[in-house]
Backbone of each chain as ProteinMPNN parsed JSONL, in Angstrom:
{"seq_chain_A": "QKEVEQNSGPLSVPEGAIASLNCTYSDRVSQSFFWYRQYSGKSPELIMSIYSNGDKEDGRFTAQLNKASQYVSLLIRDSQPSDSATYLCASGFQKLVFGTGTRLLVSP", "coords_chain_A": {"N_chain_A": [[118.469, 128.261, 109.318], [115.883, 126.082, 109.536], [115.225, 123.61, 111.894], [114.5, 120.264, 112.931], [114.869, 118.129, 115.526], [115.612, 114.813, 116.411], [116.221, 111.949, 118.44], [117.992, 109.283, 117.086], [117.76, 106.681, 117.936], [118.097, 103.044, 118.259], [115.014, 102.99, 120.155], [114.213, 100.839, 122.585], [111.604, 98.933, 123.849], [109.662, 96.838, 126.058], [106.884, 94.729, 125.149], [103.694, 96.046, 125.888], [104.586, 98.121, 127.452], [105.105, 101.703, 127.994], [106.023, 103.76, 125.368], [108.129, 106.482, 124.802], [108.607, 109.146, 122.776], [110.618, 111.75, 121.557], [111.036, 115.186, 120.471], [112.593, 118.114, 119.274], [112.342, 121.507, 118.119], [113.477, 124.214, 116.03], [112.346, 126.502, 114.933], [110.656, 129.143, 116.075], [108.24, 130.181, 115.223], [106.745, 128.141, 114.249], [103.645, 126.524, 113.782], [102.21, 124.209, 113.664], [102.352, 120.703, 114.29], [103.457, 117.421, 113.671], [103.212, 113.878, 113.9], [104.508, 111.134, 112.251], [104.362, 107.736, 111.28], [106.577, 105.342, 110.019], [107.077, 102.442, 108.327], [109.698, 100.196, 107.407], [110.862, 100.876, 104.206], [108.399, 101.748, 103.379], [105.779, 104.272, 102.965], [105.486, 107.393, 104.809], [103.053, 107.569, 107.404], [100.4, 109.33, 108.733], [100.117, 109.837, 112.187], [99.491, 111.496, 114.419], [98.442, 114.891, 114.922], [99.171, 118.112, 116.234], [98.436, 121.304, 117.559], [98.138, 123.094, 119.607], [99.368, 124.119, 122.822], [99.896, 121.595, 125.309], [98.251, 118.445, 125.876], [97.205, 115.917, 123.552], [95.061, 113.34, 122.891], [94.652, 110.19, 121.281], [93.308, 107.295, 121.084], [95.678, 104.854, 121.758], [97.691, 106.645, 121.587], [99.336, 109.644, 122.596], [99.967, 112.966, 122.045], [102.168, 115.556, 122.972], [102.683, 118.987, 123.445], [104.885, 121.655, 123.925], [105.31, 124.794, 123.536], [106.845, 126.851, 124.59], [109.182, 125.611, 125.383], [109.84, 124.55, 122.997], [109.268, 121.898, 122.199], [108.161, 118.666, 121.427], [106.334, 115.708, 122.0], [105.636, 112.182, 121.734], [103.637, 109.774, 123.101], [103.257, 106.327, 123.396], [101.033, 104.13, 124.501], [100.713, 100.857, 126.058], [102.432, 99.392, 124.27], [102.888, 97.621, 121.214], [104.286, 94.864, 119.319], [103.764, 95.43, 116.636], [103.964, 98.143, 116.575], [106.556, 98.695, 116.11], [108.683, 100.613, 114.327], [109.829, 103.452, 112.414], [109.555, 106.67, 113.723], [108.571, 109.771, 112.66], [108.986, 113.162, 113.29], [107.493, 116.281, 112.551], [107.442, 119.735, 111.716], [105.849, 122.894, 111.028], [104.06, 125.126, 108.799], [102.767, 125.547, 106.146], [104.76, 124.435, 104.552], [106.557, 121.61, 105.517], [109.061, 120.712, 107.905], [111.046, 117.978, 108.448], [112.145, 115.753, 111.027], [114.874, 113.391, 111.404], [113.935, 111.045, 112.365], [112.987, 108.563, 114.824], [113.838, 105.335, 115.645], [111.798, 102.788, 116.745], [111.67, 99.895, 118.695], [109.737, 97.234, 119.643], [109.644, 94.684, 121.799], [108.451, 91.307, 122.008]], "CA_chain_A": [[118.064, 126.909, 108.919], [114.907, 125.527, 110.452], [115.594, 122.232, 112.178], [113.74, 119.414, 113.824], [115.836, 117.17, 116.03], [115.131, 113.613, 117.066], [117.213, 110.921, 118.714], [117.775, 108.264, 116.054], [117.463, 105.402, 118.564], [116.729, 102.602, 118.518], [114.402, 102.962, 121.461], [113.705, 99.485, 122.779], [110.68, 98.783, 124.979], [108.958, 95.555, 126.026], [105.457, 94.761, 124.832], [102.85, 96.487, 126.988], [105.162, 99.301, 128.112], [104.883, 103.004, 127.361], [107.15, 104.28, 124.59], [108.135, 107.944, 124.805], [109.418, 109.658, 121.67], [110.791, 113.186, 121.768], [111.406, 115.981, 119.308], [112.725, 119.552, 119.499], [112.336, 122.253, 116.866], [114.188, 125.481, 116.181], [111.579, 127.636, 114.417], [109.683, 129.55, 117.097], [106.934, 130.552, 114.659], [106.014, 126.946, 113.807], [102.305, 126.522, 114.357], [101.613, 122.88, 113.651], [103.331, 119.643, 114.533], [102.911, 116.153, 113.219], [103.961, 112.631, 114.07], [104.26, 110.137, 111.226], [104.961, 106.419, 111.463], [107.078, 104.82, 108.752], [107.658, 101.111, 108.306], [110.846, 100.131, 106.514], [110.551, 100.817, 102.778], [107.035, 102.212, 103.121], [105.596, 105.712, 103.037], [105.06, 107.894, 106.12], [101.618, 107.511, 107.683], [100.105, 110.277, 109.808], [99.628, 109.285, 113.454], [98.888, 112.542, 115.24], [98.802, 116.279, 114.698], [98.891, 118.93, 117.42], [98.653, 122.704, 117.252], [98.055, 123.909, 120.813], [100.101, 123.613, 123.982], [99.189, 120.634, 126.121], [98.175, 117.061, 125.432], [96.121, 115.497, 122.662], [95.022, 111.883, 122.963], [93.896, 109.476, 120.253], [93.533, 105.879, 121.332], [96.88, 104.576, 122.555], [98.69, 107.682, 121.321], [99.181, 110.976, 123.165], [100.963, 113.952, 121.639], [102.335, 116.637, 123.933], [103.359, 120.139, 122.848], [105.304, 122.74, 124.812], [105.893, 125.785, 122.626], [107.869, 127.64, 125.295], [110.413, 124.815, 125.36], [110.018, 124.093, 121.613], [109.389, 120.471, 122.46], [106.976, 117.863, 121.104], [106.577, 114.303, 122.301], [104.594, 111.206, 121.416], [103.601, 108.629, 123.997], [102.492, 105.185, 122.901], [100.713, 103.249, 125.638], [100.486, 99.458, 125.709], [103.161, 99.199, 123.018], [102.76, 96.318, 120.567], [105.342, 94.627, 118.323], [103.393, 96.085, 115.379], [104.348, 99.556, 116.659], [107.974, 98.798, 115.741], [108.767, 101.407, 113.109], [110.495, 104.735, 112.625], [108.585, 107.73, 113.954], [109.065, 111.051, 112.166], [108.385, 114.385, 113.808], [107.554, 117.342, 111.558], [106.843, 121.005, 112.142], [105.72, 123.865, 109.959], [102.707, 125.623, 108.576], [102.418, 124.991, 104.84], [105.882, 123.546, 104.258], [106.983, 120.905, 106.721], [110.447, 120.294, 108.105], [111.007, 116.684, 109.118], [113.306, 115.197, 111.699], [115.389, 112.184, 110.765], [113.182, 109.901, 112.848], [113.432, 107.687, 115.908], [113.453, 103.947, 115.427], [111.223, 102.145, 117.921], [111.601, 98.435, 118.661], [108.912, 96.694, 120.718], [109.945, 93.246, 121.867], [107.356, 90.51, 122.606]], "C_chain_A": [[117.107, 126.353, 109.967], [115.211, 124.058, 110.643], [114.604, 121.575, 113.114], [114.676, 118.282, 114.231], [115.15, 116.017, 116.745], [116.309, 112.697, 117.352], [116.947, 109.759, 117.763], [117.424, 106.893, 116.63], [118.463, 104.336, 118.149], [116.314, 102.726, 119.976], [113.751, 101.592, 121.612], [112.818, 99.435, 124.013], [110.031, 97.411, 124.896], [107.483, 95.754, 125.689], [104.658, 95.145, 126.067], [103.348, 97.726, 127.711], [104.751, 100.581, 127.377], [106.165, 103.414, 126.629], [107.032, 105.798, 124.528], [109.122, 108.446, 123.754], [109.445, 111.177, 121.749], [111.329, 113.892, 120.537], [111.555, 117.438, 119.74], [112.785, 120.245, 118.153], [112.912, 123.627, 117.099], [113.356, 126.692, 115.779], [110.467, 128.018, 115.384], [108.315, 129.885, 116.521], [106.171, 129.342, 114.124], [104.686, 126.855, 114.54], [101.704, 125.128, 114.464], [102.706, 121.822, 113.674], [102.678, 118.298, 114.259], [103.829, 115.007, 113.614], [103.512, 111.662, 112.982], [104.958, 108.841, 111.632], [105.389, 105.896, 110.091], [107.688, 103.442, 108.965], [108.734, 101.08, 107.233], [110.415, 99.973, 105.05], [109.168, 101.295, 102.399], [106.948, 103.723, 103.27], [105.199, 106.145, 104.445], [103.537, 107.926, 106.231], [101.342, 108.413, 108.877], [99.529, 109.557, 111.029], [98.855, 110.35, 114.23], [99.302, 113.901, 114.708], [98.432, 117.065, 115.956], [99.273, 120.358, 117.129], [98.713, 123.576, 118.491], [98.88, 123.281, 121.923], [99.244, 122.629, 124.77], [99.211, 119.258, 125.491], [97.0, 116.859, 124.478], [96.171, 113.983, 122.594], [94.176, 111.32, 121.83], [94.21, 108.001, 120.424], [94.736, 105.652, 122.221], [97.939, 105.666, 122.432], [98.32, 108.998, 122.017], [100.318, 111.852, 122.667], [100.986, 115.068, 122.671], [103.142, 117.745, 123.276], [103.657, 121.173, 123.916], [106.04, 123.761, 123.945], [106.973, 126.615, 123.309], [109.214, 126.924, 125.266], [110.734, 124.293, 123.976], [110.219, 122.578, 121.594], [108.058, 119.783, 122.15], [107.298, 116.416, 121.453], [105.375, 113.463, 121.878], [104.728, 110.056, 122.396], [102.734, 107.545, 123.371], [102.277, 104.252, 124.087], [100.493, 101.839, 125.138], [101.151, 99.127, 124.358], [103.046, 97.765, 122.519], [103.921, 96.115, 119.583], [105.046, 95.3, 116.982], [103.671, 97.597, 115.392], [105.806, 99.77, 116.275], [108.082, 99.44, 114.363], [109.644, 102.622, 113.406], [109.435, 105.821, 112.716], [109.219, 109.071, 113.592], [108.276, 112.18, 112.793], [108.516, 115.452, 112.728], [106.91, 118.597, 112.109], [106.747, 121.933, 110.949], [104.311, 124.371, 109.856], [102.197, 125.098, 107.24], [103.511, 124.051, 104.348], [106.316, 122.895, 105.562], [108.486, 120.662, 106.709], [110.388, 119.022, 108.943], [112.289, 116.425, 109.888], [113.728, 113.923, 110.991], [114.743, 110.914, 111.301], [113.839, 109.169, 113.996], [112.923, 106.284, 115.627], [113.002, 103.332, 116.741], [111.18, 100.639, 117.708], [110.815, 97.964, 119.872], [109.094, 95.183, 120.722], [108.802, 92.495, 122.554], [107.728, 90.008, 123.997]], "O_chain_A": [[117.471, 126.177, 111.13], [115.431, 123.333, 109.672], [113.969, 122.214, 113.953], [115.207, 117.566, 113.382], [114.245, 116.205, 117.559], [117.281, 112.67, 116.598], [115.812, 109.299, 117.644], [116.868, 106.043, 115.934], [119.57, 104.67, 117.727], [117.123, 102.591, 120.895], [112.849, 101.234, 120.854], [113.231, 99.846, 125.098], [109.861, 96.869, 123.804], [106.917, 96.822, 125.923], [104.908, 94.638, 127.16], [102.614, 98.32, 128.501], [104.144, 100.547, 126.307], [107.251, 103.412, 127.209], [105.962, 106.334, 124.237], [110.324, 108.195, 123.843], [108.417, 111.812, 121.982], [111.982, 113.292, 119.682], [110.726, 117.943, 120.497], [113.221, 119.659, 117.162], [112.856, 124.157, 118.208], [113.629, 127.801, 116.237], [109.464, 127.314, 115.503], [107.324, 129.876, 117.251], [105.067, 129.494, 113.6], [104.606, 127.076, 115.748], [100.794, 124.896, 115.261], [103.809, 122.011, 113.16], [101.51, 118.074, 114.573], [105.051, 115.149, 113.655], [102.323, 111.399, 112.808], [106.02, 108.864, 112.254], [104.64, 106.001, 109.119], [108.677, 103.287, 109.681], [108.686, 101.844, 106.269], [109.687, 99.041, 104.708], [108.796, 101.254, 101.227], [107.918, 104.377, 103.653], [104.634, 105.351, 105.197], [102.834, 108.265, 105.279], [101.982, 108.275, 109.919], [98.585, 108.775, 110.92], [97.715, 110.133, 114.643], [100.371, 114.051, 114.117], [97.484, 116.712, 116.657], [100.313, 120.615, 116.522], [99.269, 124.674, 118.452], [99.07, 122.066, 121.96], [98.03, 122.798, 124.888], [100.078, 118.945, 124.675], [95.965, 117.518, 124.574], [97.211, 113.407, 122.273], [93.14, 111.875, 121.463], [95.246, 107.516, 119.968], [94.809, 106.198, 123.322], [98.97, 105.61, 123.102], [97.16, 109.409, 122.027], [101.491, 111.523, 122.843], [99.942, 115.474, 123.181], [104.156, 117.486, 122.629], [102.789, 121.526, 124.715], [107.228, 123.614, 123.658], [107.926, 127.038, 122.656], [110.261, 127.56, 125.139], [111.772, 123.662, 123.778], [111.195, 122.061, 121.051], [106.989, 120.243, 122.549], [108.415, 115.953, 121.222], [104.266, 113.965, 121.694], [105.787, 109.439, 122.512], [101.634, 107.806, 122.884], [103.223, 103.66, 124.607], [100.141, 101.619, 123.979], [100.497, 98.643, 123.434], [103.098, 96.816, 123.301], [104.476, 97.088, 119.072], [105.969, 95.697, 116.27], [103.619, 98.25, 114.35], [106.245, 100.911, 116.129], [107.629, 98.881, 113.364], [110.135, 102.787, 114.523], [108.527, 105.886, 111.887], [110.254, 109.456, 114.135], [107.045, 112.154, 112.821], [109.545, 115.523, 112.056], [105.949, 118.53, 112.877], [107.478, 121.778, 109.971], [103.468, 124.09, 110.708], [101.278, 124.279, 107.213], [103.221, 122.992, 103.792], [106.427, 123.563, 106.59], [109.095, 120.44, 105.663], [109.765, 118.989, 110.005], [113.376, 116.821, 109.466], [113.038, 113.434, 110.096], [114.968, 109.828, 110.766], [115.062, 109.147, 114.133], [111.732, 106.074, 115.399], [113.734, 103.352, 117.73], [110.713, 100.162, 116.674], [111.186, 98.263, 121.007], [108.739, 94.497, 119.764], [108.249, 92.966, 123.548], [106.931, 89.326, 124.641]]}, "seq_chain_B": "DADVTQTPRNRITKTGKRIMLECSQTKGHDRMYWYRQDPGLGLRLIYYSFDVKDINKGEISDGYSVSRQAQAKFSLSLESAIPNQTALYFCATSHPGTSGVDTQYFGPGTRLTVL", "coords_chain_B": {"N_chain_B": [[91.063, 101.832, 95.711], [94.227, 103.517, 95.786], [94.691, 106.786, 97.173], [96.792, 108.475, 96.514], [99.016, 107.978, 94.011], [102.049, 106.67, 92.664], [104.262, 106.443, 89.944], [107.114, 105.163, 88.197], [107.224, 102.379, 90.56], [109.614, 101.279, 91.205], [112.847, 101.906, 89.887], [115.643, 101.472, 87.873], [118.388, 103.086, 86.563], [120.804, 104.584, 84.333], [123.726, 106.648, 84.738], [123.391, 109.949, 83.537], [121.07, 109.594, 82.095], [117.714, 110.661, 81.294], [115.058, 110.953, 83.505], [111.669, 110.487, 84.501], [109.455, 110.869, 87.14], [106.225, 110.103, 88.195], [103.266, 111.427, 89.687], [100.018, 110.988, 90.853], [96.814, 112.027, 92.072], [93.74, 111.42, 93.768], [92.516, 112.784, 95.71], [91.64, 115.325, 95.532], [93.104, 117.461, 96.366], [94.754, 120.651, 96.43], [97.433, 121.161, 96.835], [100.679, 119.947, 96.253], [103.622, 117.941, 96.647], [107.114, 117.097, 96.335], [109.419, 114.883, 97.729], [112.634, 113.654, 98.753], [114.134, 110.798, 100.258], [116.799, 109.831, 102.191], [118.939, 107.494, 103.798], [119.501, 108.293, 107.175], [119.261, 110.993, 106.664], [116.683, 111.82, 106.55], [113.491, 113.132, 105.4], [113.553, 115.283, 102.686], [112.604, 118.296, 101.141], [111.949, 118.757, 97.734], [110.565, 120.076, 95.553], [107.563, 122.07, 95.492], [104.037, 122.672, 95.024], [101.35, 124.828, 95.063], [99.122, 125.316, 93.579], [97.904, 124.79, 90.213], [99.25, 126.709, 88.688], [101.398, 127.391, 90.183], [104.674, 126.963, 91.21], [107.304, 125.985, 93.272], [110.628, 126.11, 94.538], [112.193, 123.764, 96.68], [114.12, 122.666, 99.466], [116.222, 121.242, 98.23], [116.533, 121.547, 95.279], [118.278, 121.55, 93.101], [119.283, 120.007, 90.091], [116.902, 118.844, 89.58], [113.613, 119.052, 88.088], [110.197, 120.126, 87.76], [106.767, 119.496, 86.804], [103.504, 120.652, 86.744], [100.852, 119.28, 85.655], [98.141, 119.205, 85.893], [95.533, 119.662, 88.325], [95.552, 117.231, 89.597], [97.949, 115.99, 88.967], [101.462, 115.725, 89.229], [104.676, 115.948, 88.235], [108.032, 114.798, 88.515], [111.224, 115.458, 87.293], [114.418, 114.203, 86.42], [116.897, 115.549, 84.769], [119.437, 114.767, 83.906], [120.509, 112.105, 85.191], [122.37, 111.33, 88.165], [124.598, 109.34, 90.223], [124.355, 110.127, 92.996], [121.732, 110.809, 93.221], [120.344, 108.617, 93.769], [117.819, 107.308, 95.661], [114.9, 107.185, 97.831], [111.899, 108.321, 96.659], [109.232, 110.438, 97.425], [105.913, 111.473, 96.814], [103.6, 113.895, 97.955], [100.418, 115.115, 99.127], [98.265, 117.857, 100.038], [95.748, 119.774, 101.745], [94.491, 122.827, 102.852], [93.058, 122.898, 106.082], [90.159, 123.88, 108.065], [91.362, 125.498, 109.903], [93.436, 126.451, 108.51], [95.663, 124.95, 108.507], [97.794, 122.638, 106.983], [97.621, 119.137, 106.335], [99.737, 116.642, 105.408], [99.647, 113.997, 103.045], [101.018, 110.981, 102.01], [102.291, 109.411, 99.026], [103.043, 106.027, 97.81], [105.728, 105.88, 97.213], [108.77, 105.94, 95.215], [111.413, 103.941, 94.391], [114.488, 104.816, 93.388], [117.332, 103.996, 91.56], [120.468, 104.981, 90.537], [122.918, 104.101, 88.38]], "CA_chain_B": [[92.221, 102.416, 95.019], [95.002, 104.45, 96.59], [94.398, 108.185, 96.907], [97.983, 109.07, 95.906], [99.759, 106.928, 93.33], [103.326, 107.061, 92.076], [104.816, 105.517, 88.963], [107.119, 103.752, 88.562], [107.517, 102.12, 91.968], [111.05, 101.011, 91.236], [113.488, 102.212, 88.614], [117.102, 101.469, 87.827], [118.799, 103.773, 85.367], [122.238, 104.834, 84.245], [124.173, 108.04, 84.813], [123.191, 110.746, 82.334], [119.746, 109.375, 81.518], [116.596, 111.486, 81.761], [114.066, 110.143, 84.215], [110.493, 111.196, 84.994], [108.639, 110.198, 88.135], [104.896, 110.704, 88.11], [102.403, 111.371, 90.866], [98.619, 111.32, 90.606], [96.02, 111.94, 93.292], [92.281, 111.521, 93.64], [92.028, 113.384, 96.957], [91.107, 116.654, 95.261], [93.936, 118.46, 97.033], [95.424, 121.616, 95.562], [98.866, 121.267, 97.115], [101.436, 118.731, 96.022], [105.018, 118.057, 97.084], [108.057, 116.012, 96.076], [110.482, 114.719, 98.708], [113.502, 112.489, 98.671], [114.535, 110.295, 101.569], [118.06, 109.116, 102.222], [119.23, 106.979, 105.154], [120.167, 109.227, 108.073], [119.016, 112.405, 106.33], [115.272, 112.14, 106.647], [112.76, 113.613, 104.228], [113.932, 116.632, 102.265], [111.671, 118.816, 100.149], [112.589, 119.083, 96.458], [109.708, 121.098, 94.953], [106.177, 122.01, 95.891], [103.115, 123.425, 94.164], [100.115, 125.085, 95.8], [98.059, 125.124, 92.601], [98.425, 124.424, 88.894], [100.135, 127.75, 88.155], [102.362, 127.745, 91.227], [105.76, 126.012, 91.388], [108.289, 126.564, 94.169], [111.764, 125.273, 94.882], [112.348, 123.381, 98.065], [115.456, 122.68, 100.072], [117.263, 120.594, 97.423], [115.973, 121.496, 93.924], [119.298, 121.453, 92.057], [119.319, 118.733, 89.389], [115.524, 118.384, 89.411], [112.603, 119.98, 87.604], [108.858, 119.583, 87.951], [105.68, 119.97, 85.95], [102.175, 120.425, 87.336], [100.06, 119.177, 84.427], [96.736, 119.372, 86.265], [95.421, 119.643, 89.781], [95.778, 115.888, 90.114], [99.19, 115.392, 88.482], [102.673, 116.49, 89.518], [105.772, 115.086, 87.799], [109.395, 115.181, 88.875], [112.183, 115.001, 86.285], [115.862, 114.302, 86.58], [117.311, 115.766, 83.378], [120.642, 113.968, 83.659], [120.639, 111.452, 86.493], [123.703, 111.042, 88.707], [124.46, 108.334, 91.289], [123.906, 110.6, 94.322], [120.282, 110.968, 93.212], [119.771, 107.355, 94.22], [117.076, 107.588, 96.888], [113.479, 106.895, 97.832], [111.198, 109.571, 96.357], [107.827, 110.449, 97.82], [104.993, 112.541, 96.494], [102.618, 114.115, 99.013], [99.392, 116.109, 98.824], [97.642, 118.436, 101.223], [94.714, 120.786, 101.535], [94.357, 123.525, 104.127], [91.839, 122.659, 106.825], [89.437, 125.083, 108.475], [92.296, 126.34, 110.658], [94.504, 126.859, 107.598], [96.813, 124.064, 108.665], [97.839, 121.512, 106.062], [98.094, 117.819, 106.718], [100.25, 116.021, 104.194], [99.419, 112.569, 102.851], [102.092, 110.53, 101.139], [102.17, 108.292, 98.109], [103.775, 104.832, 98.224], [107.161, 106.039, 97.0], [109.495, 105.37, 94.076], [112.821, 103.675, 94.708], [115.3, 105.093, 92.199], [118.758, 103.678, 91.631], [121.234, 105.496, 89.395], [124.2, 103.378, 88.323]], "C_chain_B": [[92.907, 103.435, 95.914], [94.667, 105.875, 96.174], [95.552, 108.88, 96.19], [98.792, 107.93, 95.295], [101.021, 107.502, 92.717], [103.763, 105.988, 91.091], [106.124, 106.049, 88.43], [107.355, 103.576, 90.052], [108.998, 101.829, 92.176], [111.641, 101.33, 89.874], [114.991, 102.168, 88.791], [117.497, 102.11, 86.51], [120.303, 104.035, 85.406], [122.54, 106.326, 84.327], [123.978, 108.728, 83.463], [121.831, 110.589, 81.69], [118.733, 110.35, 82.096], [115.532, 110.576, 82.344], [112.893, 111.013, 84.627], [109.757, 110.306, 85.985], [107.287, 110.903, 88.173], [104.089, 110.47, 89.386], [100.999, 111.79, 90.46], [97.84, 111.167, 91.898], [94.546, 112.123, 92.992], [91.674, 112.168, 94.881], [91.423, 114.77, 96.712], [91.888, 117.764, 95.936], [94.608, 119.385, 96.03], [96.944, 121.526, 95.668], [99.558, 119.925, 96.955], [102.903, 118.999, 96.25], [105.823, 116.859, 96.567], [109.166, 116.055, 97.123], [111.411, 113.604, 98.261], [113.903, 112.091, 100.096], [115.804, 109.471, 101.422], [118.307, 108.644, 103.643], [119.989, 108.017, 105.968], [119.901, 110.691, 107.796], [117.546, 112.781, 106.368], [114.665, 112.562, 105.331], [113.188, 115.036, 103.921], [113.072, 117.059, 101.078], [112.421, 119.243, 98.885], [111.851, 120.247, 95.778], [108.315, 120.965, 95.551], [105.345, 122.957, 95.041], [101.812, 123.598, 94.917], [98.9, 125.153, 94.884], [98.716, 124.953, 91.237], [99.426, 125.447, 88.365], [101.255, 128.137, 89.123], [103.389, 126.631, 91.401], [106.822, 126.689, 92.252], [109.416, 125.576, 94.445], [111.752, 124.968, 96.371], [113.791, 123.466, 98.486], [116.548, 122.206, 99.121], [116.82, 120.446, 95.972], [117.015, 121.319, 92.821], [119.321, 120.061, 91.44], [117.95, 118.144, 89.124], [114.68, 119.47, 88.752], [111.249, 119.316, 87.785], [107.896, 120.18, 86.939], [104.368, 119.641, 86.643], [101.182, 120.457, 86.168], [98.583, 119.452, 84.676], [96.694, 119.373, 87.784], [95.857, 118.295, 90.34], [97.141, 115.309, 89.771], [100.389, 116.314, 88.681], [103.855, 115.579, 89.228], [107.114, 115.668, 88.201], [110.339, 114.614, 87.832], [113.614, 115.183, 86.763], [116.413, 114.389, 85.162], [118.511, 114.915, 82.989], [121.007, 113.311, 84.995], [122.098, 111.196, 86.872], [123.539, 110.1, 89.896], [123.991, 108.881, 92.638], [122.444, 111.01, 94.337], [119.574, 109.643, 93.493], [119.123, 107.574, 95.584], [115.67, 107.042, 96.754], [112.75, 108.227, 97.665], [109.72, 109.443, 96.706], [107.122, 111.691, 97.278], [104.024, 112.685, 97.67], [101.608, 115.153, 98.544], [98.844, 116.669, 100.125], [96.576, 119.452, 100.795], [94.52, 121.502, 102.85], [93.018, 123.223, 104.783], [91.193, 123.97, 107.232], [90.334, 126.032, 109.258], [93.42, 126.855, 109.776], [95.712, 125.956, 107.657], [96.695, 122.9, 107.695], [98.206, 120.221, 106.776], [98.509, 117.117, 105.443], [100.042, 114.513, 104.21], [100.348, 112.093, 101.749], [101.677, 109.4, 100.209], [103.068, 107.156, 98.543], [105.278, 104.907, 97.994], [107.661, 105.39, 95.727], [110.939, 105.172, 94.509], [113.627, 103.819, 93.427], [116.75, 104.771, 92.469], [119.429, 104.173, 90.364], [122.616, 104.852, 89.427], [125.288, 104.203, 87.651]], "O_chain_B": [[92.259, 104.127, 96.699], [94.396, 106.154, 95.006], [95.332, 109.764, 95.362], [99.206, 107.014, 96.006], [101.061, 108.661, 92.305], [103.653, 104.791, 91.359], [106.258, 107.256, 88.223], [107.661, 104.55, 90.74], [109.549, 102.118, 93.238], [111.03, 101.066, 88.839], [115.543, 102.746, 89.727], [116.996, 101.723, 85.455], [120.975, 103.739, 86.393], [121.689, 107.158, 84.013], [124.333, 108.198, 82.41], [121.471, 111.38, 80.818], [118.866, 110.808, 83.231], [115.158, 109.565, 81.751], [113.086, 112.151, 85.057], [109.474, 109.141, 85.705], [107.21, 112.131, 88.182], [104.228, 109.447, 90.057], [100.809, 112.815, 89.806], [98.144, 110.304, 92.721], [94.157, 112.87, 92.094], [90.461, 112.109, 95.084], [90.765, 115.323, 97.594], [91.395, 118.884, 96.067], [94.982, 118.971, 94.933], [97.654, 121.787, 94.697], [99.089, 118.902, 97.454], [103.382, 120.119, 96.077], [105.291, 115.764, 96.387], [109.769, 117.098, 97.376], [111.026, 112.724, 97.492], [113.994, 112.924, 100.997], [115.866, 108.534, 100.626], [117.924, 109.323, 104.596], [120.996, 108.559, 105.513], [120.269, 111.549, 108.598], [117.206, 113.956, 106.229], [115.261, 112.371, 104.271], [113.183, 115.896, 104.802], [112.844, 116.291, 100.144], [113.397, 119.99, 98.951], [112.453, 121.275, 95.47], [107.93, 119.906, 96.047], [105.853, 123.898, 94.431], [101.225, 122.614, 95.366], [97.766, 125.06, 95.354], [99.942, 124.971, 91.124], [100.363, 125.076, 87.658], [101.973, 129.109, 88.889], [103.03, 125.493, 91.703], [107.197, 127.833, 91.996], [109.192, 124.372, 94.569], [111.358, 125.79, 97.199], [114.579, 124.235, 97.935], [117.675, 122.696, 99.181], [116.738, 119.323, 95.474], [116.653, 120.966, 91.699], [119.371, 119.058, 92.152], [117.832, 117.078, 88.519], [114.993, 120.657, 88.845], [111.159, 118.099, 87.945], [108.162, 121.206, 86.313], [104.142, 118.511, 87.074], [100.733, 121.525, 85.75], [97.862, 119.88, 83.775], [97.701, 119.116, 88.444], [96.452, 118.219, 91.415], [97.468, 114.221, 90.245], [100.35, 117.5, 88.356], [104.028, 114.555, 89.889], [107.299, 116.885, 88.222], [110.273, 113.427, 87.515], [113.963, 116.168, 87.412], [116.396, 113.398, 84.431], [118.585, 114.406, 81.871], [121.72, 113.891, 85.814], [122.937, 110.89, 86.025], [122.474, 110.056, 90.512], [123.294, 108.175, 93.367], [121.955, 111.507, 95.352], [118.346, 109.569, 93.456], [119.787, 107.974, 96.54], [115.289, 106.508, 95.712], [112.963, 109.155, 98.446], [109.053, 108.478, 96.333], [107.665, 112.796, 97.286], [103.671, 111.692, 98.307], [101.903, 115.969, 97.671], [98.943, 116.041, 101.179], [96.528, 119.905, 99.652], [94.393, 120.846, 103.884], [91.972, 123.281, 104.137], [91.619, 125.042, 106.803], [90.095, 127.239, 109.275], [94.27, 127.615, 110.24], [96.685, 126.17, 106.934], [95.649, 122.259, 107.592], [99.008, 120.222, 107.709], [97.722, 117.008, 104.503], [100.23, 113.845, 105.227], [100.455, 112.716, 100.692], [100.842, 108.56, 100.543], [103.787, 107.283, 99.534], [106.026, 104.086, 98.525], [107.076, 104.432, 95.22], [111.606, 106.113, 94.938], [113.465, 103.034, 92.492], [117.328, 105.205, 93.465], [119.018, 103.832, 89.255], [123.381, 105.034, 90.375], [126.423, 103.742, 87.524]]}, "name": "protein", "num_of_chains": 2, "seq": "QKEVEQNSGPLSVPEGAIASLNCTYSDRVSQSFFWYRQYSGKSPELIMSIYSNGDKEDGRFTAQLNKASQYVSLLIRDSQPSDSATYLCASGFQKLVFGTGTRLLVSPDADVTQTPRNRITKTGKRIMLECSQTKGHDRMYWYRQDPGLGLRLIYYSFDVKDINKGEISDGYSVSRQAQAKFSLSLESAIPNQTALYFCATSHPGTSGVDTQYFGPGTRLTVL"}
């Protein structure tokens, strides 16, 4: 059974801080990894994708991948209250396996 | 207009009724997916289709069937709805990029309640 594990949270951070979201996966042959943001009752929205070991930055977001440790993380710099949502980690190639998500709360 | 649309957006039905959820996309993607989302269980794949003639079962296909009527349309049916099929249902589409990696894009979802 291929699994993606995330801490359900909530992760609470003050406005302006760095939020660090973590994810581990069990399938060693997974080639691609995704972070989606989901507001309550809404559909998942792609934030970042990463395929190679190391860091990938896009604006305030940085995804980090360590295939040896089977670990993916998402850093959100200068967190804003509008970042408060559930963040889903997913891994796979053509079919994705999703984690259950980490709820992030950013307080003003 | 939204690239991926789902109808209906909300539906309340009774146990034993047949229900069809529809998904349409204008993204031109070949690959389409149906997921359900339950609190605490995340997104789980029900069925997926990589082209019009290709249908595959996902993790939790029992009690569901699908039809891929065209590249742009993928329908999910519950032949005889039961209360534990109450969930939020999402359609997604994808197309392999130059690296062969798919990125999935989701529709707005259908909230289904089975009484």
